[in-house]
VEXDREN-2710 file (C-alpha; in Angstrom, 1 decimal):
% VEXDREN-2710
k/r/px/py/pz
1/MET/30.2/21.3/6.3
2/GLY/28.0/23.8/4.3
3/PHE/31.2/24.9/2.2
4/ALA/32.7/21.5/1.7
5/GLY/32.0/21.9/-2.0
6/ALA/33.8/25.2/-2.1
7/MET/36.9/23.7/-0.6
8/ALA/36.9/20.9/-3.1
9/VAL/36.8/23.6/-5.9
10/ALA/39.7/25.4/-4.2
11/MET/41.8/22.2/-4.0
12/ALA/41.0/21.4/-7.6
13/VAL/42.0/24.9/-8.8
14/ASP/45.2/24.9/-6.8
15/ALA/46.1/21.3/-8.0
16/LEU/45.7/22.4/-11.6
17/LEU/47.3/25.9/-11.4
18/GLY/49.2/26.4/-8.2
19/TRP/49.8/30.0/-7.5
20/PRO/51.5/31.2/-10.8
21/SER/54.9/33.0/-10.5
22/TRP/53.6/35.8/-12.8
23/VAL/50.7/36.5/-10.5
24/PHE/53.0/36.5/-7.4
25/ALA/55.3/38.9/-9.1
26/ARG/52.4/41.2/-9.9
27/ILE/50.4/41.1/-6.7
28/GLY/52.1/38.9/-4.2
29/HIS/50.0/36.4/-2.3
30/PRO/47.4/36.9/0.5
31/VAL/49.8/35.3/3.0
32/THR/52.5/37.8/2.1
33/TRP/49.8/40.6/2.7
34/LEU/49.1/39.2/6.1
35/GLY/52.8/38.9/6.7
36/ARG/53.4/42.6/6.0
37/LEU/50.4/43.6/8.4
38/ILE/51.8/41.4/11.2
39/SER/55.4/42.7/10.7
40/ALA/54.1/46.2/11.0
41/ILE/52.2/45.5/14.2
42/ASP/55.2/43.7/15.6
43/THR/57.5/46.6/14.9
44/ALA/55.0/49.1/16.6
45/TRP/53.6/47.1/19.6
46/ASN/56.4/44.7/20.6
47/ARG/58.9/47.0/22.5
48/ALA/61.8/45.6/24.3
49/SER/61.6/48.3/26.9
50/ASP/58.1/47.0/28.0
51/PRO/57.8/44.5/30.9
52/PRO/57.0/40.8/29.8
53/ALA/53.4/41.0/31.1
54/PHE/52.7/44.0/29.0
55/ARG/54.2/42.5/25.9
56/ARG/52.2/39.4/26.3
57/ALA/49.0/41.4/26.6
58/ALA/50.0/43.4/23.5
59/GLY/50.7/40.2/21.8
60/LEU/47.2/38.8/22.6
61/ALA/45.7/42.2/21.3
62/ALA/47.7/41.9/18.2
63/ALA/46.7/38.3/17.5
64/LEU/43.0/39.0/18.0
65/ALA/43.1/42.1/15.9
66/VAL/44.7/40.4/12.9
67/ILE/42.3/37.3/13.2
68/ALA/39.3/39.5/13.6
69/LEU/40.2/41.6/10.6
70/ALA/40.7/38.4/8.5
71/VAL/37.5/36.9/9.5
72/ALA/35.6/40.2/9.0
73/LEU/37.0/40.5/5.4
74/GLY/36.0/36.8/4.7
75/TRP/32.5/37.5/6.0
76/ALA/32.0/40.7/3.9
77/LEU/33.2/39.1/0.8
78/GLN/31.0/36.1/1.4
79/CYS/27.9/38.2/2.0
80/LEU/28.4/39.9/-1.3
81/LEU/28.2/36.7/-3.3
82/PRO/24.9/35.2/-4.7
83/LEU/23.6/32.1/-3.0
84/GLY/23.5/28.6/-4.3
85/TRP/26.1/26.8/-6.4
86/ILE/27.5/30.1/-7.8
87/GLN/28.4/31.0/-4.3
88/ILE/30.1/27.7/-3.7
89/VAL/32.1/28.0/-6.8
90/LEU/33.1/31.7/-6.2
91/VAL/34.1/31.0/-2.5
92/GLY/36.2/28.1/-3.8
93/VAL/38.0/30.3/-6.3
94/LEU/38.6/33.0/-3.6
95/ALA/39.8/30.4/-1.2
96/TRP/42.2/28.9/-3.9
97/PRO/45.3/30.9/-2.9
98/LEU/44.9/29.7/0.7
99/VAL/45.4/26.1/-0.1
100/ALA/49.1/25.3/-0.7
101/LEU/48.4/21.9/-2.3
102/ARG/50.6/22.1/-5.4
103/SER/53.2/24.3/-3.9
104/LEU/54.1/21.9/-1.1
105/TYR/54.3/19.0/-3.6
106/ASP/56.6/20.9/-6.0
107/HIS/58.9/22.2/-3.2
108/VAL/59.4/18.8/-1.7
109/ALA/59.7/17.0/-5.1
110/ALA/62.4/19.5/-6.0
111/VAL/64.5/18.2/-3.1
112/ALA/64.1/14.6/-4.2
113/ASP/65.0/15.5/-7.8
114/ALA/68.2/17.2/-6.8
115/MET/69.1/14.3/-4.4
116/ARG/68.6/11.6/-7.2
117/ALA/70.8/13.7/-9.4
118/GLY/73.6/13.6/-6.8
119/ASP/73.6/17.3/-6.4
120/ILE/73.7/17.9/-2.8
121/VAL/74.2/21.6/-3.1
122/ALA/70.9/21.8/-5.1
123/ALA/69.2/19.7/-2.6
124/ARG/70.4/21.8/0.3
125/GLU/69.2/24.9/-1.6
126/ALA/65.7/23.4/-2.3
127/VAL/65.3/22.2/1.3
128/SER/66.2/25.6/2.6
129/ARG/63.0/26.9/1.1
130/ILE/60.7/24.8/3.2
131/VAL/62.6/24.4/6.6
132/GLY/64.4/26.8/8.9
133/ARG/67.3/24.6/9.9
134/ASP/70.8/25.3/8.7
135/PRO/71.1/23.6/5.3
136/LEU/74.9/23.5/5.2
137/THR/74.9/21.2/8.2
138/LEU/72.6/18.6/6.5
139/ASP/74.0/15.4/5.0
140/GLU/71.8/13.4/2.6
141/ALA/69.8/11.8/5.4
142/GLY/69.3/15.1/7.1
143/ILE/68.1/16.7/3.9
144/ALA/65.6/13.8/3.4
145/ARG/64.4/14.0/6.9
146/ALA/63.7/17.7/6.7
147/ALA/61.9/17.3/3.4
148/ILE/59.7/14.5/4.7
149/GLU/59.0/16.3/8.0
150/SER/58.0/19.5/6.0
151/LEU/55.8/17.4/3.7
152/ALA/54.0/15.8/6.7
153/GLU/53.6/19.0/8.9
154/ASN/52.6/21.3/6.0
155/ALA/50.1/18.7/4.7
156/SER/48.3/19.5/8.0
157/ASP/48.6/23.2/8.5
158/GLY/48.9/24.0/4.7
159/ILE/46.0/22.0/3.3
160/VAL/44.0/19.9/5.8
161/ALA/43.6/22.7/8.4
162/PRO/42.6/25.5/6.0
163/VAL/40.0/23.3/4.2
164/PHE/38.6/22.0/7.4
165/TRP/37.8/25.5/8.8
166/GLY/36.8/26.6/5.3
167/ALA/34.4/23.8/4.9
168/LEU/32.8/24.6/8.3
169/PHE/32.6/28.4/7.9
170/GLY/33.6/29.3/4.3
171/LEU/35.8/32.4/3.6
172/PRO/35.7/33.6/7.3
173/GLY/36.9/30.2/8.4
174/ILE/39.8/29.8/6.0
175/LEU/40.9/33.4/6.1
176/GLY/40.8/33.4/9.9
177/TYR/42.8/30.1/10.0
178/LYS/45.5/31.6/7.6
179/ALA/45.7/34.6/9.9
180/ILE/46.3/32.3/13.0
181/ASN/48.8/30.2/11.0
182/THR/50.7/33.2/9.7
183/LEU/50.8/34.9/13.1
184/ASP/52.3/31.7/14.6
185/SER/55.0/31.3/11.8
186/MET/56.1/34.9/12.3
187/ILE/55.8/35.8/16.0
188/GLY/54.8/32.4/17.7
189/HIS/58.4/31.0/18.1
190/ARG/60.5/31.1/21.3
191/SER/63.1/33.8/20.8
192/GLU/64.1/36.6/23.0
193/ARG/61.9/39.0/21.1
194/HIS/58.8/36.8/20.7
195/GLU/58.8/34.7/23.9
196/ALA/56.1/37.0/25.5
197/PHE/54.7/38.9/22.5
198/GLY/54.1/35.7/20.6
199/TRP/52.7/33.5/23.3
200/ALA/49.1/34.1/22.4
201/ALA/49.7/33.5/18.7
202/ALA/51.3/30.2/19.4
203/ARG/48.6/29.0/21.8
204/ILE/45.8/30.0/19.4
205/ASP/47.6/28.2/16.6
206/ASP/47.8/25.0/18.8
207/VAL/44.1/25.1/19.3
208/ALA/43.3/25.7/15.6
209/ASN/45.5/22.8/14.5
210/PHE/44.4/20.3/17.2
211/ILE/41.8/18.5/15.0
212/PRO/43.3/19.0/11.7
213/ALA/46.7/17.5/12.9
214/ARG/45.1/14.4/14.1
215/LEU/43.0/14.0/11.0
216/THR/46.0/14.2/8.8
217/GLY/47.9/11.7/10.9
218/PHE/45.0/9.2/10.5
219/LEU/44.8/9.9/6.8
220/PHE/48.4/9.0/6.5
221/VAL/47.8/5.8/8.5
222/LEU/44.9/4.9/6.4
223/LEU/46.8/5.2/3.1
224/ALA/50.2/4.0/4.3
225/PRO/52.0/1.1/2.7
226/ARG/52.6/-0.1/6.3
227/ARG/49.4/0.7/8.2
228/SER/50.1/-1.1/11.4
229/GLU/53.7/0.4/11.7
230/ALA/52.2/3.9/10.9
231/LEU/49.4/3.7/13.6
232/SER/51.8/2.2/16.1
233/CYS/54.3/5.0/15.6
234/MET/51.8/7.7/15.6
235/THR/50.1/6.6/18.8
236/ARG/53.5/6.0/20.5
237/ASP/55.6/8.9/19.4
238/ALA/53.4/11.8/18.4
239/ARG/53.5/13.2/21.9
240/ARG/57.2/13.0/22.0
241/HIS/57.4/15.9/19.4
242/ARG/58.0/19.5/20.6
243/SER/54.8/20.5/19.1
244/PRO/51.5/19.3/20.4
245/ASN/50.2/18.9/16.9
246/ALA/53.0/18.4/14.2
247/GLY/54.0/15.2/15.9
248/TRP/50.9/13.5/14.7
249/PRO/51.4/13.7/10.9
250/GLU/55.1/13.4/11.2
251/ALA/55.1/10.2/13.4
252/ALA/52.4/8.8/11.0
253/MET/54.6/9.4/8.1
254/ALA/57.7/8.0/9.8
255/GLY/55.9/4.7/10.5
256/ALA/54.3/4.7/7.1
257/LEU/57.7/4.8/5.4
258/GLY/59.6/2.9/8.0
259/VAL/62.2/5.6/8.6
260/ARG/63.1/7.8/11.6
261/LEU/62.4/11.5/11.6
262/SER/63.0/14.6/13.8
263/GLY/66.0/14.1/16.1
264/PRO/68.9/16.6/16.7
265/ARG/69.0/19.6/14.3
266/ILE/70.8/22.9/14.0
267/TYR/69.0/26.3/13.9
268/HIS/71.2/29.4/13.5
269/GLY/74.2/27.7/14.9
270/SER/72.5/26.2/17.9
271/THR/71.7/22.5/18.3
272/THR/68.3/21.4/19.5
273/ASN/68.2/17.8/20.8
274/GLU/64.7/16.8/19.7
275/PRO/63.7/13.2/20.3
276/TRP/63.5/10.8/17.4
277/LEU/60.3/9.6/15.9
278/ASN/60.3/5.9/15.1
279/GLU/63.8/5.6/16.8
280/GLY/65.6/2.6/15.7
281/ALA/64.4/2.7/12.1
282/ARG/66.8/3.6/9.2
283/ASP/67.5/7.1/7.9
284/PRO/65.5/8.2/5.0
285/LEU/66.8/8.4/1.3
286/ALA/65.6/10.2/-1.8
287/ALA/63.3/7.4/-2.7
288/ASP/61.6/7.7/0.6
289/ILE/60.8/11.3/-0.2
290/ASP/59.0/10.0/-3.4
291/ARG/57.1/7.4/-1.3
292/GLY/56.0/10.1/1.0
293/LEU/54.9/12.2/-1.8
294/THR/52.8/9.2/-2.9
295/VAL/51.1/8.9/0.5
296/TYR/50.6/12.8/0.4
297/ARG/48.9/12.6/-3.1
298/ARG/46.5/9.8/-2.0
299/ALA/45.6/11.5/1.2
300/MET/44.9/14.9/-0.7
301/LEU/42.7/13.1/-3.2
302/LEU/40.8/11.4/-0.3
303/VAL/40.2/14.7/1.3
304/ALA/38.9/16.2/-2.0
305/GLY/36.7/13.3/-2.5
306/ILE/35.2/13.4/1.0
307/LEU/34.6/17.1/0.6
308/ALA/32.9/16.3/-2.8
309/ILE/30.6/13.7/-1.3
310/LEU/29.7/16.0/1.6
311/ALA/28.8/18.7/-0.8
312/PHE/26.6/16.5/-2.8
313/ALA/25.0/14.8/0.2
END
């Protein structure tokens, strides 16, 4: 945990500043830069005319190339920095864009604000920015479920996972993880185009998120208003989720709030019959999004505190 202090700095800067819109308008964001690279490789290497085995091998090569490039860039930048506390601070500042602490909070809070105002159109628009399901098919309970699920899952792969790998390895760790996560979000889904080409990206992402997802789930349990229910739901229902990792923070949050999450949803006109997490509980409301954000804030403060303690220890 030699770079724990750097990750605490990154979390603090992001909590204060986020990623300003004027900066994004001028230079974009490191994840969008990665996205353009992955998109170009996908276009060039993922050919429908190739047999599935060849596309799978090409996808593995693509994933390894992108990850290796990100790790090498992080290593080169880190080597250029002076040692000591100056390095820790500078690594934290460079890692700041890769920690989505404030962005996640703001996006989820926008859904709750619109729901409280009774503006379901604005609520659907806000939730469409953080989930892939068809927003027009969502009623108020569906909007609240989508927002809480996104909060729980992205707390893991948007904050806990990057700072976990960053605390272990510094810039190579956090940049490598963001490359893995971006690859999974772009080509790791099961579609006709990416079933073979994205197979390796999805499996690598599963491995990279294995520990952080479970850590996030236990953080939610520890800070839940209903600890026993959160722990019971997580240990019972996490493995029912379609993802080997996302079920841990989502099930913990479902139990913490006493609501049911997941369940059937519609993507691009097709219904997927996902199992319920905390089946039998009530549907969530706007107030439950606020309660989920409270658990999230406490969990992120605890993560930052642990990182600071490790840095000084």
